[in-house]
All heavy atoms as an XYZ file, in Angstrom:
968
protein
N       8.004    -19.551     47.521
C       8.491    -20.688     48.331
C       9.941    -20.486     48.615
O      10.689    -19.980     47.728
C       8.237    -21.975     47.492
C       6.875    -22.512     47.561
S       6.786    -24.078     46.891
C       5.205    -23.976     46.151
N      10.342    -20.912     49.780
C      11.697    -20.785     50.089
C      12.462    -22.082     49.726
O      11.923    -23.030     49.222
C      11.879    -20.493     51.623
C      11.387    -21.620     52.483
O      11.454    -22.780     52.178
N      10.869    -21.213     53.674
N      13.777    -22.034     49.910
C      14.564    -23.120     49.475
C      14.238    -24.457     50.157
O      14.232    -25.561     49.494
C      16.047    -22.773     49.740
C      17.059    -23.699     49.093
C      18.463    -23.299     49.242
O      18.726    -21.982     49.217
O      19.310    -24.103     49.361
N      13.935    -24.375     51.382
C      13.556    -25.627     52.153
C      12.217    -26.222     51.559
O      12.114    -27.469     51.394
C      13.357    -25.336     53.634
C      13.137    -26.627     54.456
C      13.188    -26.325     55.932
O      13.828    -25.320     56.366
O      12.537    -27.110     56.657
N      11.296    -25.339     51.256
C      10.006    -25.872     50.589
C      10.332    -26.545     49.366
O       9.733    -27.596     48.989
C       9.033    -24.685     50.383
C       8.531    -24.055     51.673
O       8.499    -24.699     52.687
O       8.090    -22.861     51.659
N      11.151    -25.949     48.504
C      11.454    -26.594     47.212
C      12.159    -27.966     47.435
O      11.913    -28.955     46.753
C      12.385    -25.673     46.421
C      11.763    -24.302     45.971
C      12.767    -23.433     45.325
C      10.557    -24.573     45.038
N      13.070    -28.062     48.444
C      13.688    -29.287     48.782
C      12.630    -30.339     49.203
O      12.760    -31.505     48.768
C      14.774    -29.125     49.848
C      16.008    -28.443     49.398
C      16.990    -28.298     50.535
C      18.252    -27.535     50.122
N      19.179    -27.349     51.226
N      11.708    -29.880     50.007
C      10.647    -30.815     50.512
C       9.814    -31.326     49.306
O       9.471    -32.543     49.286
C       9.811    -30.149     51.520
C      10.498    -29.956     52.806
O      11.448    -30.615     53.114
N      10.031    -28.985     53.549
N       9.499    -30.447     48.348
C       8.720    -30.880     47.201
C       9.502    -31.851     46.390
O       8.934    -32.925     45.939
C       8.344    -29.635     46.338
C       7.304    -28.745     47.099
C       7.757    -30.104     44.968
C       7.120    -27.414     46.476
N      10.743    -31.610     46.194
C      11.624    -32.559     45.432
C      11.694    -33.887     46.163
O      11.714    -34.988     45.544
C      13.023    -32.012     45.197
C      13.049    -30.865     44.175
C      12.420    -31.257     42.837
O      12.771    -32.364     42.296
O      11.630    -30.533     42.312
N      11.755    -33.882     47.496
C      11.790    -35.100     48.278
C      10.457    -35.915     48.126
O      10.487    -37.141     48.001
C      12.087    -34.775     49.765
C      12.318    -35.973     50.578
C      12.749    -35.653     52.008
O      12.613    -34.528     52.456
N      13.302    -36.610     52.679
N       9.400    -35.196     48.105
C       8.042    -35.897     47.901
C       8.039    -36.486     46.547
O       7.521    -37.654     46.339
C       6.851    -34.872     48.094
C       5.537    -35.489     47.648
C       6.774    -34.478     49.587
N       8.507    -35.811     45.555
C       8.566    -36.346     44.229
C       9.443    -37.637     44.104
O       9.042    -38.617     43.442
C       9.138    -35.300     43.175
C       8.151    -34.180     42.852
C       8.795    -33.218     41.906
C       7.816    -32.057     41.626
N       8.421    -31.038     40.683
N      10.536    -37.578     44.809
C      11.451    -38.732     44.893
C      10.803    -39.925     45.656
O      10.873    -41.127     45.187
C      12.743    -38.336     45.508
C      13.847    -39.450     45.460
C      14.233    -39.786     44.068
O      14.180    -38.989     43.143
O      14.667    -40.949     43.880
N      10.069    -39.656     46.713
C       9.424    -40.687     47.450
C       8.307    -41.292     46.534
O       8.118    -42.526     46.557
C       8.787    -40.117     48.742
C       9.894    -39.716     49.776
C       7.865    -41.131     49.441
C       9.471    -38.893     50.923
N       7.583    -40.485     45.809
C       6.568    -41.021     44.933
C       7.189    -41.917     43.881
O       6.649    -42.981     43.569
C       5.806    -39.797     44.287
C       4.790    -40.202     43.198
C       3.684    -41.064     43.814
C       4.171    -38.884     42.561
N       8.285    -41.511     43.302
C       8.961    -42.279     42.285
C       9.365    -43.616     42.837
O       9.202    -44.664     42.209
C      10.167    -41.521     41.759
C      11.002    -42.227     40.703
C      12.197    -41.409     40.311
C      13.113    -42.290     39.553
N      14.478    -41.654     39.420
N       9.936    -43.560     44.047
C      10.434    -44.842     44.679
C       9.231    -45.706     44.994
O       9.320    -46.964     44.778
C      11.182    -44.489     45.920
C      12.554    -43.882     45.561
C      11.417    -45.720     46.826
C      13.304    -43.247     46.746
N       8.152    -45.107     45.487
C       6.967    -45.932     45.840
C       6.380    -46.585     44.557
O       5.976    -47.769     44.596
C       5.880    -45.057     46.497
C       4.837    -45.814     47.264
C       5.492    -46.572     48.367
N       4.528    -47.206     49.210
C       4.618    -48.277     49.872
N       5.767    -49.034     49.777
N       3.671    -48.725     50.637
N       6.311    -45.890     43.439
C       5.898    -46.494     42.214
C       6.758    -47.611     41.814
O       6.328    -48.650     41.347
C       5.764    -45.463     41.104
C       4.568    -44.474     41.268
C       4.577    -43.456     40.190
C       3.297    -42.523     40.247
N       3.314    -41.568     39.146
N       8.086    -47.434     41.904
C       8.987    -48.484     41.590
C       8.815    -49.691     42.470
O       8.879    -50.836     41.990
C      10.478    -48.001     41.648
C      10.856    -46.995     40.574
C      12.142    -46.318     40.780
O      12.854    -46.511     41.884
O      12.627    -45.513     39.880
N       8.676    -49.458     43.781
C       8.403    -50.598     44.672
C       7.151    -51.379     44.264
O       7.190    -52.637     44.275
C       8.258    -50.056     46.110
C       9.523    -49.520     46.759
C       9.232    -48.920     48.132
O       8.131    -48.497     48.428
N      10.290    -48.858     48.921
N       6.114    -50.653     43.972
C       4.841    -51.304     43.554
C       5.111    -52.131     42.305
O       4.702    -53.292     42.250
C       3.806    -50.256     43.251
C       2.504    -50.898     42.793
C       1.459    -49.786     42.429
C       0.199    -50.512     41.863
N      -0.716    -49.586     41.331
N       5.867    -51.582     41.352
C       6.090    -52.349     40.119
C       6.910    -53.631     40.434
O       6.591    -54.714     39.865
C       6.830    -51.447     39.155
C       7.076    -52.079     37.765
C       7.803    -51.230     36.780
O       7.829    -49.965     37.005
O       8.254    -51.717     35.788
N       7.947    -53.476     41.284
C       8.799    -54.687     41.634
C       7.940    -55.732     42.311
O       8.062    -56.884     41.952
C       9.977    -54.204     42.469
C      10.940    -53.365     41.607
C      10.683    -55.420     43.054
C      11.991    -52.609     42.473
N       7.137    -55.330     43.266
C       6.344    -56.272     43.976
C       5.318    -56.948     43.081
O       5.134    -58.196     43.113
C       5.579    -55.522     45.180
C       6.621    -55.078     46.221
C       4.499    -56.396     45.742
C       6.014    -54.185     47.279
N       4.674    -56.207     42.212
C       3.660    -56.742     41.305
C       4.335    -57.660     40.223
O       3.793    -58.691     39.882
C       2.851    -55.697     40.583
C       1.861    -55.011     41.638
C       1.062    -53.883     41.034
O       1.393    -53.416     39.912
O       0.121    -53.401     41.729
N       5.536    -57.289     39.795
C       6.201    -58.086     38.770
C       6.688    -59.438     39.439
O       6.847    -60.497     38.697
C       7.437    -57.383     38.223
C       7.026    -56.317     37.218
O       5.923    -56.325     36.730
N       7.941    -55.373     36.949
N       6.881    -59.472     40.776
C       7.278    -60.664     41.462
C       6.082    -61.466     41.823
O       6.175    -62.515     42.550
C       8.050    -60.330     42.726
N       4.833    -61.009     41.411
C       3.660    -61.819     41.639
C       2.995    -61.445     43.019
O       2.004    -62.077     43.334
N       3.493    -60.401     43.665
C       2.919    -59.993     44.930
C       1.929    -58.902     44.789
O       1.533    -58.499     43.707
N       1.477    -58.489     45.939
C       0.457    -57.362     45.962
C       0.901    -56.409     47.041
O       1.186    -56.783     48.149
C      -0.932    -57.980     46.263
O      -1.882    -56.924     46.429
N       0.946    -55.171     46.610
C       1.292    -54.055     47.562
C       0.056    -53.363     48.042
O      -0.502    -52.485     47.368
C       2.266    -53.134     46.910
S       2.811    -51.735     48.004
N      -0.379    -53.745     49.240
C      -1.695    -53.199     49.722
C      -1.607    -51.713     50.003
O      -2.560    -50.969     49.641
C      -2.041    -53.947     51.026
C      -2.247    -55.429     50.841
C      -3.303    -53.325     51.667
C      -2.397    -56.255     52.012
N      -0.489    -51.211     50.462
C      -0.390    -49.742     50.881
C       0.094    -48.922     49.679
O       0.135    -47.700     49.824
C       0.509    -49.620     52.093
C      -0.105    -50.205     53.303
O      -1.336    -50.169     53.514
N       0.722    -50.774     54.159
N       0.552    -49.523     48.624
C       1.211    -48.727     47.570
C       0.203    -47.720     46.957
O       0.460    -46.572     46.848
C       1.746    -49.681     46.473
S       3.213    -50.581     47.005
N      -1.018    -48.219     46.551
C      -1.915    -47.346     45.849
C      -2.383    -46.157     46.733
O      -2.363    -45.029     46.227
C      -3.104    -48.112     45.325
C      -2.787    -48.961     44.140
O      -1.898    -48.577     43.425
O      -3.462    -49.987     43.937
N      -2.745    -46.363     47.952
C      -3.088    -45.217     48.856
C      -1.931    -44.274     49.054
O      -2.110    -43.052     49.049
C      -3.489    -45.834     50.170
C      -3.915    -47.246     49.896
C      -3.022    -47.648     48.703
N      -0.707    -44.835     49.141
C       0.500    -43.965     49.320
C       0.724    -43.120     48.093
O       0.942    -41.885     48.134
C       1.681    -44.829     49.603
C       1.701    -45.432     51.026
O       0.790    -45.116     51.826
O       2.590    -46.274     51.279
N       0.636    -43.791     46.967
C       0.820    -43.128     45.675
C      -0.199    -41.996     45.481
O       0.082    -40.908     45.101
C       0.881    -44.133     44.482
C       2.131    -45.014     44.596
C       0.754    -43.439     43.132
C       2.179    -46.217     43.707
N      -1.461    -42.411     45.716
C      -2.549    -41.409     45.598
C      -2.326    -40.247     46.509
O      -2.564    -39.057     46.113
C      -3.913    -42.120     45.884
C      -5.083    -41.230     45.676
C      -6.394    -41.957     45.866
C      -7.523    -41.035     45.636
N      -8.830    -41.744     45.835
N      -1.935    -40.480     47.742
C      -1.684    -39.345     48.700
C      -0.586    -38.476     48.238
O      -0.694    -37.218     48.327
C      -1.477    -39.940     50.105
N       0.494    -39.098     47.822
C       1.674    -38.297     47.367
C       1.321    -37.499     46.146
O       1.702    -36.296     46.015
C       2.838    -39.195     47.167
C       3.458    -39.873     48.388
C       4.419    -40.994     47.978
C       4.118    -38.826     49.224
N       0.574    -38.118     45.138
C       0.173    -37.339     43.994
C      -0.750    -36.221     44.359
O      -0.720    -35.099     43.808
C      -0.468    -38.317     42.997
C       0.535    -39.206     42.282
C      -0.164    -40.286     41.434
O      -1.289    -40.578     41.552
O       0.622    -40.772     40.556
N      -1.632    -36.503     45.373
C      -2.516    -35.425     45.883
C      -1.733    -34.254     46.459
O      -2.135    -33.090     46.209
N      -0.746    -34.539     47.169
C       0.094    -33.447     47.763
C       0.735    -32.645     46.704
O       0.786    -31.468     46.683
C       1.170    -34.067     48.738
C       2.225    -33.008     49.090
C       0.501    -34.673     50.003
N       1.275    -33.375     45.678
C       1.979    -32.645     44.574
C       0.960    -31.751     43.741
O       1.287    -30.681     43.367
C       2.747    -33.619     43.660
C       3.910    -34.235     44.407
C       4.587    -35.317     43.475
C       4.984    -33.171     44.738
N      -0.255    -32.353     43.576
C      -1.267    -31.608     42.849
C      -1.694    -30.338     43.635
O      -1.876    -29.265     43.060
C      -2.549    -32.425     42.559
C      -2.304    -33.456     41.454
O      -1.413    -33.336     40.697
N      -3.005    -34.575     41.521
N      -1.807    -30.528     44.951
C      -2.102    -29.402     45.859
C      -1.055    -28.335     45.737
O      -1.371    -27.153     45.637
C      -2.274    -29.882     47.332
C      -2.523    -28.750     48.326
C      -3.752    -28.021     48.093
C      -2.476    -29.339     49.697
N       0.230    -28.749     45.790
C       1.312    -27.722     45.635
C       1.220    -26.985     44.332
O       1.393    -25.768     44.313
C       2.674    -28.500     45.784
C       3.842    -27.612     45.406
C       2.850    -28.968     47.215
N       0.880    -27.710     43.220
C       0.827    -27.068     41.908
C      -0.343    -26.065     41.921
O      -0.181    -24.944     41.405
C       0.736    -28.067     40.860
C       1.952    -28.837     40.488
C       3.115    -27.939     40.220
O       3.005    -26.977     39.380
O       4.216    -28.118     40.803
N      -1.476    -26.457     42.511
C      -2.601    -25.485     42.577
C      -2.253    -24.282     43.417
O      -2.606    -23.175     43.064
C      -3.840    -26.260     43.176
C      -4.556    -27.058     42.217
C      -6.022    -27.474     42.644
N      -6.188    -27.789     44.042
C      -6.056    -29.022     44.578
N      -5.774    -30.064     43.801
N      -6.200    -29.248     45.918
N      -1.598    -24.503     44.496
C      -1.153    -23.404     45.370
C      -0.207    -22.438     44.617
O      -0.329    -21.221     44.801
C      -0.574    -23.884     46.661
C      -1.611    -24.570     47.634
C      -0.791    -25.193     48.787
C      -2.616    -23.630     48.081
N       0.703    -23.018     43.923
C       1.644    -22.238     43.126
C       0.961    -21.414     42.084
O       1.202    -20.246     41.882
C       2.767    -23.131     42.499
C       3.727    -23.583     43.547
C       4.834    -24.627     43.068
C       5.209    -24.719     41.736
N       6.284    -25.796     41.495
N      -0.032    -22.060     41.383
C      -0.821    -21.340     40.401
C      -1.645    -20.281     41.049
O      -1.658    -19.067     40.528
C      -1.771    -22.377     39.752
C      -1.871    -22.252     38.237
C      -2.751    -23.278     37.551
N      -3.606    -24.147     38.373
C      -3.328    -25.417     38.655
N      -2.266    -26.028     38.199
N      -4.176    -26.082     39.411
N      -2.255    -20.525     42.123
C      -3.061    -19.537     42.878
C      -2.194    -18.358     43.370
O      -2.574    -17.218     43.326
C      -3.735    -20.147     44.082
C      -4.958    -21.023     43.729
O      -5.345    -21.028     42.517
O      -5.447    -21.726     44.571
N      -0.985    -18.746     43.819
C      -0.025    -17.710     44.257
C       0.385    -16.786     43.119
O       0.463    -15.561     43.343
C       1.160    -18.393     44.919
C       2.019    -17.419     45.712
O       1.473    -16.489     46.324
N       3.329    -17.624     45.703
N       0.636    -17.407     41.905
C       1.014    -16.557     40.842
C      -0.110    -15.641     40.464
O       0.079    -14.452     40.128
C       1.420    -17.411     39.634
C       2.825    -18.070     39.804
C       3.286    -18.711     38.499
N       2.408    -19.815     38.104
C       2.581    -21.068     38.396
N       3.568    -21.429     39.227
N       1.775    -22.010     37.922
N      -1.397    -16.167     40.438
C      -2.528    -15.370     40.143
C      -2.743    -14.233     41.113
O      -2.975    -13.112     40.763
C      -3.768    -16.278     40.080
C      -5.088    -15.509     39.773
C      -6.310    -16.404     39.795
N      -6.463    -17.123     41.047
C      -6.992    -16.642     42.222
N      -7.324    -15.395     42.291
N      -7.102    -17.476     43.275
N      -2.545    -14.554     42.419
C      -2.720    -13.515     43.433
C      -1.595    -12.499     43.286
O      -1.832    -11.250     43.536
C      -2.719    -14.115     44.766
C      -3.935    -14.934     45.151
C      -3.721    -15.705     46.481
C      -5.214    -14.094     45.198
N      -0.423    -12.885     42.967
C       0.698    -11.900     42.739
C       0.375    -10.982     41.631
O       0.563     -9.779     41.710
C       2.001    -12.646     42.444
C       2.687    -13.227     43.647
O       2.335    -12.840     44.795
O       3.615    -14.038     43.444
N      -0.207    -11.498     40.528
C      -0.638    -10.678     39.393
C      -1.734     -9.695     39.858
O      -1.693     -8.492     39.528
C      -1.077    -11.540     38.215
C       0.029    -12.150     37.456
C      -0.450    -12.752     36.174
N      -1.556    -13.675     36.333
C      -1.448    -15.011     36.526
N      -0.281    -15.550     36.574
N      -2.564    -15.774     36.658
N      -2.757    -10.202     40.610
C      -3.806     -9.356     41.073
C      -3.277     -8.245     42.012
O      -3.746     -7.077     41.919
C      -4.902    -10.237     41.723
C      -5.667    -11.023     40.738
C      -6.673    -11.923     41.487
O      -6.881    -11.850     42.662
O      -7.286    -12.813     40.806
N      -2.418     -8.616     42.916
C      -1.836     -7.615     43.828
C      -1.065     -6.544     43.040
O      -1.063     -5.410     43.405
C      -0.930     -8.371     44.851
C      -1.767     -9.067     45.905
O      -2.936     -8.842     46.093
N      -1.080     -9.969     46.591
N      -0.312     -7.005     42.040
C       0.495     -6.031     41.276
C      -0.449     -5.089     40.520
O      -0.183     -3.909     40.532
C       1.362     -6.788     40.267
C       2.199     -5.832     39.374
C       3.230     -5.106     40.168
O       3.688     -5.522     41.149
N       3.549     -3.897     39.739
N      -1.575     -5.603     40.001
C      -2.504     -4.729     39.350
C      -3.177     -3.771     40.358
O      -3.281     -2.539     40.057
C      -3.625     -5.534     38.658
C      -4.659     -4.706     37.874
C      -5.666     -5.537     37.220
C      -6.661     -4.788     36.424
N      -6.945     -3.370     36.847
N      -3.490     -4.197     41.566
C      -4.070     -3.404     42.580
C      -3.094     -2.347     42.968
O      -3.494     -1.133     43.133
C      -4.470     -4.192     43.780
C      -5.772     -4.997     43.702
C      -5.959     -5.879     44.869
C      -6.982     -4.107     43.497
N      -1.840     -2.709     43.110
C      -0.800     -1.715     43.472
C      -0.716     -0.672     42.441
O      -0.624      0.565     42.688
C       0.489     -2.442     43.668
C       1.649     -1.533     43.962
C       1.841     -0.861     45.265
C       2.609     -1.234     43.059
C       2.798     -0.051     45.507
C       3.649     -0.335     43.345
C       3.746      0.270     44.636
N      -0.640     -1.046     41.170
C      -0.580     -0.099     40.033
C      -1.801      0.801     40.007
O      -1.655      2.013     39.781
C      -0.487     -0.869     38.718
C       0.909     -1.538     38.604
C       1.008     -2.515     37.346
O      -0.020     -2.598     36.660
O       2.031     -3.115     37.226
N      -3.004      0.259     40.289
C      -4.249      1.047     40.327
C      -4.152      2.043     41.451
O      -4.525      3.255     41.227
C      -5.432      0.176     40.492
C      -5.798     -0.622     39.309
O      -5.230     -0.341     38.247
O      -6.605     -1.538     39.343
N      -3.639      1.660     42.611
C      -3.519      2.582     43.768
C      -2.534      3.774     43.380
O      -2.852      4.926     43.600
C      -3.052      1.842     45.031
C      -4.227      0.953     45.522
C      -2.579      2.799     46.092
C      -3.751     -0.038     46.592
N      -1.387      3.340     42.810
C      -0.382      4.348     42.457
C      -0.969      5.302     41.414
O      -0.824      6.591     41.518
C       0.893      3.718     41.910
C       1.584      2.907     43.044
C       1.854      4.725     41.334
C       1.987      3.717     44.253
N      -1.668      4.748     40.436
C      -2.238      5.620     39.345
C      -3.264      6.516     39.943
O      -3.462      7.668     39.428
C      -2.800      4.651     38.286
C      -3.266      5.436     37.091
C      -3.794      4.497     36.002
O      -3.952      3.343     36.203
N      -4.011      5.047     34.815
N      -4.103      6.039     40.851
C      -5.248      6.868     41.394
C      -4.886      7.584     42.637
O      -5.805      8.285     43.209
C      -6.442      5.934     41.680
C      -6.919      5.337     40.344
O      -7.032      5.982     39.291
N      -7.252      4.030     40.351
N      -3.656      7.584     43.094
C      -3.252      8.192     44.337
C      -3.220      9.717     44.172
O      -2.684     10.248     43.125
C      -1.863      7.712     44.789
C      -1.296      8.463     45.957
C      -1.771      8.335     47.222
C      -0.228      9.345     45.717
C      -1.247      8.942     48.256
C       0.290     10.068     46.818
C      -0.217      9.891     48.066
O       0.328     10.611     49.166
N      -3.870     10.432     45.066
C      -3.774     11.904     44.977
C      -3.062     12.410     46.238
O      -3.441     12.103     47.354
C      -5.191     12.483     44.997
C      -6.032     11.955     43.822
C      -5.168     14.034     44.952
C      -7.499     12.396     43.893
N      -1.897     13.025     46.039
C      -1.103     13.560     47.164
C      -1.934     14.512     48.007
O      -2.754     15.262     47.553
C       0.050     14.282     46.469
C       0.103     13.753     45.090
C      -1.257     13.404     44.725
N      -1.730     14.480     49.338
C      -2.428     15.300     50.278
C      -2.224     16.773     50.015
O      -3.198     17.601     50.145
C      -1.994     14.956     51.667
C      -2.520     13.670     52.180
C      -2.228     13.430     53.637
C      -2.861     12.122     54.101
N      -2.895     11.911     55.537
N      -1.104     17.163     49.471
C      -0.820     18.495     49.202
C      -1.724     18.989     48.044
O      -2.211     20.191     48.071
C       0.659     18.743     48.818
C       1.056     20.278     48.611
C       0.721     21.072     49.861
O       0.852     20.591     51.025
O       0.277     22.269     49.616
N      -1.973     18.094     47.120
C      -2.880     18.477     45.979
C      -4.278     18.711     46.502
O      -4.969     19.597     46.073
C      -2.798     17.418     44.912
C      -3.562     17.766     43.684
C      -3.335     16.786     42.560
C      -4.100     17.183     41.293
N      -3.824     16.371     40.211
N      -4.698     17.792     47.464
C      -5.989     17.949     48.037
C      -6.139     19.287     48.764
O      -7.160     19.975     48.579
C      -6.324     16.750     48.907
C      -6.438     15.503     48.106
C      -7.606     16.989     49.794
C      -6.533     14.203     48.984
N      -5.079     19.606     49.520
C      -5.092     20.909     50.219
C      -5.242     22.132     49.260
O      -5.976     23.076     49.527
C      -3.865     21.111     51.053
C      -3.847     20.222     52.303
C      -2.562     20.510     53.191
N      -2.451     19.538     54.160
C      -1.675     18.453     54.139
N      -0.880     18.276     53.114
N      -1.597     17.548     55.132
N      -4.535     22.005     48.148
C      -4.635     23.067     47.125
C      -6.005     23.167     46.568
O      -6.536     24.284     46.308
C      -3.554     22.863     46.044
C      -2.150     23.207     46.496
C      -1.205     22.981     45.403
C       0.241     23.196     45.905
N       1.239     23.000     44.906
N      -6.656     22.042     46.280
C      -8.004     22.090     45.827
C      -8.953     22.728     46.822
O      -9.827     23.530     46.416
C      -8.485     20.637     45.440
C      -7.658     20.092     44.258
C      -9.991     20.657     45.072
C      -7.875     18.601     44.015
N      -8.813     22.378     48.098
C      -9.626     22.938     49.164
C      -9.423     24.498     49.158
O     -10.408     25.244     49.222
C      -9.315     22.322     50.577
C      -9.774     20.859     50.559
C      -9.958     23.117     51.639
C      -9.333     20.055     51.781
N      -8.105     24.918     49.070
C      -7.862     26.406     49.079
C      -8.504     27.018     47.900
O      -9.076     28.114     48.005
C      -6.360     26.608     49.096
C      -5.669     26.216     50.378
C      -4.177     26.274     50.298
O      -3.577     26.828     49.317
O      -3.483     25.784     51.278
N      -8.355     26.416     46.716
C      -8.947     26.913     45.460
C     -10.483     27.114     45.638
O     -11.104     28.108     45.314
C      -8.613     26.083     44.301
C      -9.078     26.673     42.955
C      -9.089     25.648     41.848
N     -10.156     24.664     42.129
C     -10.054     23.397     41.785
N      -9.049     22.888     41.077
N     -11.031     22.510     41.989
N     -11.068     26.065     46.233
C     -12.540     26.064     46.452
C     -12.916     27.203     47.448
O     -13.931     27.879     47.291
C     -13.074     24.734     46.988
C     -13.047     23.657     45.861
O     -12.867     24.002     44.723
N     -13.321     22.425     46.274
N     -12.091     27.374     48.474
C     -12.390     28.429     49.506
C     -12.359     29.804     48.798
O     -13.163     30.661     49.112
C     -11.343     28.415     50.612
C     -11.486     27.157     51.568
C     -12.830     27.216     52.265
O     -13.755     26.454     51.903
N     -12.955     28.075     53.256
N     -11.297     30.026     47.932
C     -11.288     31.339     47.173
C     -12.440     31.471     46.363
O     -13.087     32.551     46.264
C      -9.946     31.360     46.380
C      -8.770     31.578     47.190
C      -7.546     32.003     46.385
N      -7.180     30.964     45.380
C      -6.467     29.863     45.523
N      -5.936     29.657     46.741
N      -6.212     29.060     44.577
N     -12.924     30.348     45.658
C     -14.068     30.417     44.817
C     -15.385     30.756     45.620
O     -16.196     31.512     45.174
C     -14.262     29.212     44.010
N     -15.451     30.185     46.784
C     -16.567     30.411     47.670
C     -16.609     31.868     48.070
O     -17.625     32.504     48.034
C     -16.513     29.517     48.904
C     -16.843     28.083     48.484
C     -17.527     29.974     49.999
C     -16.527     26.997     49.575
N     -15.422     32.397     48.450
C     -15.377     33.807     48.855
C     -15.711     34.727     47.700
O     -16.356     35.828     47.943
C     -13.993     34.165     49.373
N     -15.355     34.425     46.517
C     -15.524     35.331     45.356
C     -16.935     35.122     44.720
O     -17.349     36.012     43.949
C     -14.465     35.090     44.269
C     -13.082     35.447     44.788
O     -12.985     36.181     45.763
O     -12.056     34.944     44.201
N     -17.586     34.021     45.011
C     -18.811     33.743     44.248
C     -20.020     34.267     45.012
O     -20.114     34.294     46.191
C     -18.949     32.166     44.157
O     -20.194     31.832     43.478
N     -21.079     34.577     44.187
C     -22.320     34.980     44.757
C     -23.356     33.920     44.409
O     -24.508     34.070     44.792
N     -22.933     32.853     43.793
C     -23.855     31.757     43.384
C     -24.052     30.790     44.524
O     -23.190     30.033     44.867
C     -23.257     31.140     42.136
C     -24.168     30.014     41.566
O     -25.143     29.584     42.227
O     -23.857     29.523     40.401
N     -25.262     30.760     45.092
C     -25.534     29.943     46.240
C     -25.390     28.452     45.905
O     -24.860     27.713     46.746
N     -25.787     27.997     44.692
C     -25.653     26.579     44.354
C     -24.196     26.175     44.297
O     -23.724     25.123     44.763
C     -26.361     26.264     43.050
C     -27.857     26.273     43.175
O     -28.352     26.146     44.282
O     -28.517     26.506     42.123
N     -23.330     27.079     43.645
C     -21.937     26.794     43.512
C     -21.293     26.739     44.854
O     -20.503     25.836     45.201
C     -21.255     27.823     42.618
C     -19.756     27.725     42.478
C     -19.357     26.418     41.813
C     -19.168     28.849     41.714
N     -21.580     27.679     45.773
C     -21.102     27.638     47.120
C     -21.434     26.462     47.843
O     -20.577     25.828     48.470
C     -21.569     28.975     47.853
C     -20.935     30.194     47.206
C     -21.189     28.853     49.311
C     -21.486     31.523     47.704
N     -22.675     26.047     47.743
C     -23.131     24.788     48.372
C     -22.318     23.600     47.899
O     -21.861     22.793     48.637
C     -24.587     24.610     48.136
C     -25.123     23.316     48.706
N     -25.336     23.074     50.019
C     -25.491     22.162     48.071
C     -25.762     21.857     50.227
N     -25.886     21.248     49.043
N     -22.126     23.469     46.538
C     -21.432     22.407     45.928
C     -19.950     22.352     46.361
O     -19.387     21.335     46.712
C     -21.499     22.373     44.421
C     -22.904     22.083     43.937
O     -23.756     21.548     44.643
O     -23.178     22.380     42.765
N     -19.350     23.498     46.393
C     -17.906     23.630     46.764
C     -17.739     23.266     48.234
O     -16.752     22.676     48.591
C     -17.377     25.041     46.445
C     -17.251     25.360     44.958
C     -16.812     26.800     44.755
C     -16.272     24.445     44.255
N     -18.657     23.736     49.076
C     -18.571     23.379     50.531
C     -18.706     21.919     50.761
O     -17.962     21.262     51.537
C     -19.565     24.139     51.277
C     -19.210     25.557     51.542
C     -20.209     26.316     52.438
N     -19.755     27.675     52.673
C     -20.570     28.650     52.966
N     -21.867     28.445     53.054
N     -20.126     29.906     53.115
N     -19.632     21.238     50.011
C     -19.763     19.839     50.071
C     -18.570     19.073     49.626
O     -18.037     18.165     50.290
C     -20.968     19.364     49.269
C     -21.302     17.900     49.505
C     -22.577     17.503     48.698
N     -22.533     18.115     47.395
C     -23.596     18.214     46.633
N     -24.796     17.850     47.021
N     -23.578     18.793     45.448
N     -17.974     19.564     48.489
C     -16.745     18.973     47.987
C     -15.614     19.177     49.002
O     -14.817     18.182     49.286
C     -16.319     19.639     46.670
C     -15.121     19.092     46.037
C     -14.704     19.722     44.731
O     -15.663     20.035     43.949
O     -13.578     19.922     44.423
N     -15.450     20.330     49.637
C     -14.459     20.592     50.592
C     -14.626     19.604     51.811
O     -13.614     19.137     52.346
C     -14.400     22.015     51.108
C     -13.645     22.938     50.098
O     -13.025     22.432     49.144
N     -13.580     24.157     50.405
N     -15.793     19.394     52.243
C     -16.097     18.473     53.312
C     -15.569     17.109     53.056
O     -14.837     16.469     53.798
C     -17.571     18.433     53.694
C     -17.909     17.527     54.819
C     -19.402     17.525     55.052
C     -19.623     16.533     56.249
N     -21.074     16.293     56.431
N     -15.860     16.608     51.829
C     -15.336     15.321     51.380
C     -13.836     15.269     51.308
O     -13.204     14.326     51.763
C     -15.977     14.928     50.040
C     -17.487     14.739     50.169
C     -15.306     13.630     49.427
C     -18.253     14.632     48.812
N     -13.256     16.393     50.770
C     -11.826     16.431     50.653
C     -11.123     16.420     51.968
O     -10.083     15.826     52.201
C     -11.375     17.595     49.775
C     -11.771     17.546     48.322
C     -11.540     18.870     47.604
C     -11.057     16.431     47.614
N     -11.701     17.121     52.910
C     -11.205     17.166     54.319
C     -11.215     15.813     54.981
O     -10.329     15.478     55.672
C     -11.874     18.291     55.154
C     -11.494     19.662     54.726
C     -12.303     20.701     55.519
C     -11.945     22.091     55.071
N     -12.777     23.161     55.765
N     -12.309     15.086     54.713
C     -12.392     13.682     55.203
C     -11.254     12.854     54.583
O     -10.688     11.975     55.329
C     -13.751     13.083     54.930
C     -14.885     13.762     55.743
C     -16.246     13.199     55.376
O     -16.329     12.276     54.488
O     -17.236     13.728     55.921
N     -10.999     13.020     53.324
C      -9.953     12.298     52.657
C      -8.535     12.590     53.381
O      -7.727     11.713     53.532
C      -9.808     12.606     51.220
C     -10.818     11.939     50.322
C     -10.689     12.528     48.908
C     -10.725     10.452     50.300
N      -8.327     13.827     53.704
C      -7.100     14.228     54.367
C      -6.947     13.555     55.700
O      -5.830     13.298     56.164
C      -7.038     15.761     54.506
C      -6.679     16.503     53.300
C      -6.760     18.063     53.557
C      -5.318     16.200     52.757
N      -8.053     13.368     56.410
C      -8.021     12.818     57.741
C      -7.705     11.295     57.736
O      -7.289     10.702     58.709
C      -9.348     13.048     58.469
C      -9.610     14.452     58.795
C     -10.953     14.781     59.364
O     -11.739     13.790     59.531
O     -11.279     15.959     59.561
N      -7.994     10.631     56.607
C      -7.777      9.139     56.524
C      -6.303      8.856     56.439
O      -5.470      9.494     56.079
C      -8.475      8.615     55.295
C     -10.010      8.616     55.375
C     -10.712      8.103     54.224
O     -10.047      7.665     53.208
O     -11.910      8.060     54.238
């Protein structure tokens, strides 16, 4: 939240406080404040919503941080992928094992697709 948002929240809190005080003054004088309860309920609802949003925002920040850490941890540099492809190509050239050659070619195909992304 930016500074203006924080000021607005504080202003809503102050308005709620004033409205509650007005209600108390009116009721202590024997009157009835018809709009006080709906106003108070609406202002409290806004503040509850803000708190839920702040909580959700903190949770999402933590989740995003974890995702970022997972991405960094699992990131494979393109140069490393190229080296694996080259190593596989050499193994294919040197191998007489048809199954191994088939597996390495399939792996290289997948690795080349990763390079294109």
